[in-house]
N, C-alpha and C positions, 0 to 999 in steps of 0.2 A: 188277156188282161189289158185293160186300157191304161195307157201311160201318156203323160203330157211331156212334150219335148219342146224346149224353148231355144230360140236363137235370135240373133240380131243385136246383141249387146256390143259394146266397144268403147273406145275412147274418142271423145270429141271436145272441141273447145266450147266455151260458153256461147250461147246463141245458136248452136248447131242442132241437128236433128238426128234421131235414131228411130228405127222401126223395129219393135220387138214382135216376134211371132211365137205362137203357142199352138203346137199341132198335137192332136190327139191320135195316137196310134191305136188301132183297134176300134175306133169309132165309138158311138154311143153317147156323145156329149151334146147332141143337138137339143136336148131338153134341159141343159144345165146352165145356170148362171156362171160366168167366168170372171174371176177377180184378179187384179194385179196387186201384189204386195212388194214393198221395198224393205230390205234388211240392211242395216248398217251395224258395224261393231258396237257392242254395248247397249244396243237399243232393241226394243221389241219390234216385231214385224209391223210395219205401217201400211194400212190399207190405202191404196192410191185411187183405184177406180174399179168399177164392176160393169160388165156388159150383160144385159139380159139376152134371152134367146131371140128376142125380136130386134136386137141391135141397139137398144137404148142404153146409153152410157150414163152412169152415175159417178160423180166425183166425191171423194172423201178427204177429210182432214185438211182441206184447204190447200192441197198440194198442186194439182194441175192448173187451177185457175184459168181454164180455157185453153191451156197450152197442149193438152193431150186429146187425141181422138182415138176411137176404137172402132173396129169393125169385125165382123165374123162371117165365115162362110160355113154354114152348118153342114152342107153337103160334103165339103172337104175336111170338116172337123178342125178348122183352123181359126184362131182369133189373133188379131193384130192390135198392137198399141203403138200409135204414131205419137212420138214425143218431139215437140218443136220448142224452140226458144229455151233450150236446156240451160240450167243453172248449175253451178258447182254443188249446191245443196241437193241436187237430184242424184248425186253419186250414190251408188249402192248396188246390192244384188237384187235383181228383180225376179219375182216368182209369179207364175200364173197358177191359179188354183180353181178347181171346179166344185161347185155346190150342187151335187147330183140330186139333192132333195128339192131344189127350187129352180124355177125358170126365170124368176125376176130377182132384182137386187133389193134387199131390204134397206131400211134407213141406217141401220148401224150393225152390219153383219160382223159377228165375231169370227176370228180365225178358225175356230173349231167347226164352224158351219161348212167349211170347205174340206172335203174328205179326200181330194186327189190333188197332188201338188207336182209341179214340174221340178226340174233339177236346178233351175235358176240360171240367170245370165247376168254378167257383170256390166254395169254402166259406170263410166268414169267421165266426169265433166271437169275440165280444167279452166281456170280463169285466165 
């Protein structure tokens, strides 16, 4: 059974960087678009970015604004989200999720498109 395992969260000061990893145990995600969501208390899951199987990054909800980049190694079943110039409002629990029905990122993907989710990793940015 395929599972997504995340790592790389932590606490940094504003302006700092973190690199989140999302590794697929069991393989089989080379044909899946992978998205990153942020959850904060009292709010719905916010879609941050999505990377296609070809490595094309799509940003959503005006969050990254060029501060985040993403890459994937399909052979290793791993996706990374590099977050630079972090701001306190970036604080939250970050989840990677796979859309196993699509290889590319749609213009407005709904959370239910993504049928496999990681356990989340916490990001805290202090001012």
